[in-house]
N, C-alpha and C positions, 0 to 999 in steps of 0.2 A: 673786556666789555663790563661796564659798571652795572652790577645786578640791581642796585637800588634804583638807578635811573630807568631801568627796564621793567620795574614792577608793574607799571601801567599796561605793559604788554603781557607780562607773564601771568598776572593774576587772572584776567579773563580767559587766557588760554588754558590755564590749569583747571578752571571750572568746567570748560568744555570737555577737556580730557577726562575729568572726574565723572561727568555724566556718561561719557562713552565707555569708560573703563568698568564701571560698576556692573552693568549687565554682561559685559564680556567676561569679567572675572567669574561671575556666577555661572554663565553658560559653559565656559571651558571646564570649570570644576564638575559640572553636571555631565558633560561629555566624557570626562576623564574617569567617571565612576567614583569620584572623591566627594567628601562632604562639601556642601555649598560654601560654608564659611572658609574652607581652605583656599578657595579662589580669592576671597576678599583679603585673607591674610597675605597671600602672595602679591596682591595688588598694592597693599600697604607697604610691604617690604621692598617691592620693586620700585615704588615711588620714593620712599624715604631713605632706606638703607643703600640701595644701589645708586639712587640719585645723588646722594651725598658723596659717595666714593668715586663714581664714574666721572670721566672727563668729557663725556658726550654732552654738548650744549643743548641739544634738542631731542635726543633719544629718550623714550619712555619705556620702562621695563615692567613686566608683570607676567602672569601666566600666559603661556603661548599655545595657540590652537595646534601648531605643528607637533606638539608633544602629547596631545590628548590620547592618541591611540597607544603610544608607548606607555603612558601612565596607566591607562585602563588595563592593558595586558599585564603590566608589572604588578599592580595591586592584586590581580587574580592569581598570578603565578607565585607571589611571595606569601599569599595567604591572608594578609591583613594590611590595612592602611598604616598601622603603627610600624610594621616592619618596612614598608615602602619608604617611610620617612627617613630611615637609616640610609637607604639608597640615595635619597635627595642630598643628605649630608655628604656622603661619599662623592657625589657628583660635584658638589660645591668645592670640596677639597681638591679634586682633580682640576677643576677650572682655575682655582687659585694657583695651583702648580703650573698650569699652562700659561697663565699670565706672567708669573715669575720667570718662566723659561722663554719668554718672548715669542710665544706661538701665535700672537696676534698678527704677525706678518702674513699669515695665510690669507687674511682678509683682502690682501692686495692682489690676489691671483684670480679674482672673479672679474671677468670681462664686463665692461660697461654695458654692452648689449644685453647681457644676461640680467644685470641689475635693473636696467630700464624695463626689461621684459617682466621681471618680478613685480615691479611697481604697477605696470599696466595690468598684469594678470590678476594681482590682488584687487586692483580697482574694479575690474570687471566682475570678479568673484564677489566683492562686497555688494555691488549693485544686484547681482542675481540672487544673493542670499538675503538681502534686505527687502526685496519686493514682497515676498510673502509676509514678512513682519509688518510691512506698511499697510497691508490690507487685512491684517488680523489672523493670519494663518501662522501660529507660533509653535508648531510641533517640533521644529528643529531648534535646538538651543542656540542662543547667541554665542558667537565665537567659534562655531563649527565651520571650518573652511575646507572640508574635503568634499569631493564630488559625490562619494557614496555617503549618505547621511545615516545617522544613528537610528532614525525611524524607518529605515528600509527604502526611503525615497532617494533620488539623486537630485543634484542641483537643478536639473532641467525638469524632471518629472514633478518636483515640488511646485514649479510654476503652473503646471497643469492642475495639480491637486488643489492648489489654493483657490481655484475658481469656484469650487463647491463649498468653501469655508470663509467667504468674505464677511467681515464684521463691519457694518456701516459706520459705527462709531470710530473704529480704528482708521477707516478710510478718511473720514472727516478730519481727524486729528493729523494724519500724515499730510493731507492736502494743504491744510492751513499752515502747518509747520514748514512745508516746502515753500509755500508762498512767502512766509516770513523770511526764510533763508535767502531766497532769490531776491527779494526786495532789499534786504540788507546788503547782500553781496554786490548787486549791480547798480543800486541807486543810492540808498541811504549812507553807506560807508564812504561815499564820495562827496557827500553834502556837508557833513559836520563831524568834528572829532569825537563827539559823544557816541556816535554810532560805530566808531572804530574801537573805542574802549569797551562799550557794551556790545559784546559779540552777538550776532544773529542766532547761533546755536543756543546760547543761554536763554534768549527770549523765547525761542521755539520750545525748549524743554519746560520753561516756566509756564508757557501757555498750556502745555500738556498736563502739568500738575494742577493748574487752576481748573481746567476743563474737567478732570477726573473728580476733584474735590466738589465742584459745583454740581455736576450731574448726580453724584452720590447723594447730595443733600436735597436737590430739588427735582431731578428727573432720573430716577434710578434705572429706568428702561434704556437710557442712553449711556449709562456708565459702562465702563469696560470691565469684563470679568477678570479674575485674578490671573488667568493664564496670559492675558494681554498686558500685564504690568510687570515691572521689576519686582523680584521676590527676594528681599534681603532677610536673612534669619533675624528674628527679634529677640533681644535679651533685655529683660526688664530691670535687672540688677547687675552689679559687677560680678557677683558670684555666678550668675547665669552666663555672663559673657566669658568668664574664665572656664566654665564647663564646656564651652564650645571649642576650646583649644584641645588639640591632640598632641601627645608626646611620643617620641620614638621608642620602640621596644629594643633597648640596648642589649638584651639577652641574645639577639640574633646578629650581633656585630661580627661574629666569626663565620656567618653564613656566606659561602662563596657566591651564591646567587645574588645576594645583596650588593656585593662588590662589582659583579659583572653588570648588573642593572645600573649601578651608579656610573660606571664608566661609559655605558651606552648613552645614558642621559647627558653626561658631560659633553660627549662628542657632538651629539645632535644639538644640544642647547648652545654650545659654542659656535657651531656652524650657523645656526639661525641668527645668533647675535651678530656675528661678523657680517653676514649678508645684510642684516638690518642696519648696521652701522654704516656700511658703504652706501646703502640706499638713502639713509637719512642725511648723510653728508652731501649727497648729490642734490637733495631737496633744500638744503640749508641756503637761504638767500645770501648769507654772508660767507659761504664756501669755507667754513672752518673744517679742520680735520680732527677726527676723534682719535685719541691714543688707544689703539686696539688692545695692547697688552694690559693697560690699566682697566679697560672695559671688561676683559675676561676675568681679571682679578675681582672686580666689583661684582660681576655676576656670580662668581664663586662665593663671595661673602654673602650675597643675597640668598643663594641656595642653601648654604649652611644655616643661615638664620631661619629660612622657611622650614627646613627639615626639623629644626629644634622645637618649633611651636605649632606644627601642623599645617604647613603650606605646601602647595604643589610647586613643581619647578618653575623658575622664572627665566626669561630671556628678554633681550630688548625686542620690542614688537613694533611692526611697521604700521599697523592701523592706528594705534594710539600716538605713535610718533608723527604720523602724517597729520592727524587731527591737531596735534600740538603746533606743527609748523603752519598749517593752513589757518589756525586761529591766532597767529601772530606771536607765538612764543619766541622769546629771544635768548634765554639762558636756561640752565638746568633747574633754576628755581621753580619753574612751572611744573616740572616732573616731581620735585619734592613736595610742592604744595598739593598736587593732585593726590598723592599718597596720604598726605595729612588730612585732606578732606574726606577720603574714604574712611580713615580711622575715626574721625570725629562723628561723621554722620552715621556710620555703622553702629557706634556706641550710643550716640545721643539722639539721633533722629531717624532710625531705620524705617519708621512708619511713613515719614515724608518721602523717602526714597521709593517706598512701595506704592506711591501714587504716580510714579513716572510711567507713562504709556510706552511700551516698546515701539509703537508706531511713531512716536515723536523722535525717539533715538534712531529709528530706521531712516527717517528723513534726513537727519544729520549725517548719517553714514552714507546715504545715497549721494549727497553732495561731495563728501570726502572721496568716494569711489569715482565719481565723474571727473574729479580733478586729477586723480591718479591715472585714469585711462582716457585722458583727453585725446581727441582725434589728431591734434597737432603733433603729439608724440609719435603716433604711427606714421604720419607723413614725414617727419624729420628722420626717423630711423630708415624708412624706405628710400629717402633721398641719399642716404649714406651708402647705398649699394647692398647687394645680397650678402656680402660678407658680414655685415652688421645686422641686416634685417632678418636673415634666416635664424640665427640664434635667438634674436629678440622674439620673433613670432613663435618659434617652437617653445620657448619658455612660457609665453603667454598661454598658448593652447594647453601645454602640459599642466600648468597650475590650475587652469579652469576645469580640466577634465580628469585630473588625478588629485594631487595635493601639492603643497608648497615645495617640499623637499624633492619629490619626484619631478616636478616641473623644472626646478633648478638643475637637477641632474641631467635631464634631457637637453636643456639649454646649454649646459657646460659641454655635453657630448657634441652638440652641433658646433659650438665655438672651437673645440679641439679639432673637429673635422675640417673646419675652415682654415685653421692654422696649418694643419698637416697638408691640406691641398695647396695652400700658398707656398709652403716650404717645398713641396714637391715640384711646383712650377718654377720656383725662383732659384734653383740650384746652379743654373748656368745661363749663359746667353750664347746663342748660336748665330754665327754670321756665315752666310753662304754666298760665294761669288759665282757668276755664270762661267761656263766652260771657257777655258783659254783657247784662243784660236790656233796656237801652235801645237800644244800637247794634248788638247782636248780634255784635260783633267779638270774636274770641279774642285775648287778650293773651299775648304770648310774650316772655320775657326771656332772652337768651343772655349768660351771664357768662363771659368768657374767662379762661383760666389766666394765670399770670405770664409764661410764655413759650409762644408759639404758632408752630410751625414748619411747613414744607411737609409734615412727616409727619402733620400733623393735617388736611390738606386733605380726605381722604376722609370723616372723621367729620363735619366741618363742612358739607361739601356735602350729605351725607345728611340732616342735621338741617334745613338751610335748604330743601332740596327737599321735605321732608315738611310744611312749614308751610302750612296751608290758605289759600286766597285770602281776602282781606278781613280778615286779621289785623292787629293792631298789634304791631310787632316793635321791641324795644329791644336793641341790641348794646352790652353794657357792658364796656368795657376799662379800668375804673377801677383795677384791680389789675395790669394788664398792663404789663410793661416792654419787651417785644419782640414784634413781630408780623412774621412773614416776608412778603416782598413777594407771594409766591404766594397767601397767605391774604388779604391786603388786596385783591388783584384779585378774589377770590371775593366779598368783601363789596361791592366796587364793582359787579360784574356783577349781584349779587342786588338791589342798590338800583336799578340801571338797569331791571331787569325788574319792580320792585315796583309801579310805576304801572299797568302793564298788568294785573297781578293784583289790583289794588285793595288793596295792602298798604302800610300807613304805616310807614316805617322811621325810627328815630332812633338816633343813636350818641352815646355819652357818654364824655367825657374822652379826649383824645388821649394815647397812651402816650409816655414819654420815648424818643426814637429812639436806637438804638445808634450808636456812632461810625462814620462812613463810609457811612451809609445815604443813599439818594437820596430827598430829601424830596418830589420830584415824584411818586414812586410811593406816598407815604404821606399821603393826604388826611386832614384833621382828623377825629377821631372825636368831634367835639363836636355839640351839638344843632343 
């Protein structure tokens, strides 16, 4: 795909992602107990460094909400942020090693139902988390996506709590911004190309900036207070900007806790990245496939870079990636440009960023969330049957009421249960003929599947136990290439008890034994 030809799509998308990313970077740093500037540093590195190395066309990297609790605990346990930065470097080195070792293949083992559930769950979570920001209740930092909030509230209790802290100015901004976004999305973008190039979220955020600047100058009583605005650290000179950087404490490089923390961060960050890669590829309108090994290596380089200059860990993140896709991004140039914008504005115009109302950004994220959790997705998953819908729904509920990784784990557990249940039921096919008029014996034919393992023991035992005395039983393994020893023992035991029950048993065709099996435990299944 020609990147220059797609700049007209990538530039506006990168601006939208930039607006969304800045408060998320700051909020995640705050929730992590790290300096605010560390979130911006990671946003810059995630955009520029990871973006240049990554093979993901639409994925956007930066500080991740899923790591906030781990980072907060690690900083406290290690004693200082400077020591923690060593752990971030270790995590990056481990991820680079995982990429070189081709561990990215693990990303292909997540079921589609779980990935779709992750997207829908995050969409619902975005909506629930942004409603308080939209009305001016900004106690929970942006980027916090756990059910249990840092301020002691939960996602649901915060909705009740916000009713006593509504700011009329914030409500006005969010309502106007939502109107702009809906007008752009449903009407204007279909009328002229200019409205496709100039994205609605950009107009909404610009309106928020103009509103705040105008009310400060002419109607201070309607201006938003600082807590309702983006809060980027301001450096007036390059020396002050450099002073905001933090460097690792290399004297602790032999500290075992540093290495353990680094490995934990690497594992969790890699898991989040692989999940996001799969989800982003599913949202990609061009259905491109991200090279996962390269992605892990790129994330590793990003984390080494972040640790060296005072950033918190980075992963590929679904909220920013979704905003990129929904804003029309075509190539990874949009991710690189968004990181460049963070760098330029954080250095040159932080006061302009500090005019952006959180309510304006909440309106943008509300639209993003509504598209991720659209009702049509729930209908489609339900139509695919409970084998798909159950893991999907459990993932959604788990993410909303716990956190991202716990929700994914619950969804994976449900998916594995569905697989085991299917495997349990599909070990064999049982044919039963009615009683023969002469002998009165019932004829039973059990046809075994291609592979029969210990997971099928229960189903086979149940079927054999239900066979009436005096039956004629044929166990057909003509299409079977592998039978587990445990299952063979079940057939042996059944045959041993058959004479007592007046059951005549015959077996047909011995399967080809897999390499390394013990033939003594695998008697012939021949007549």
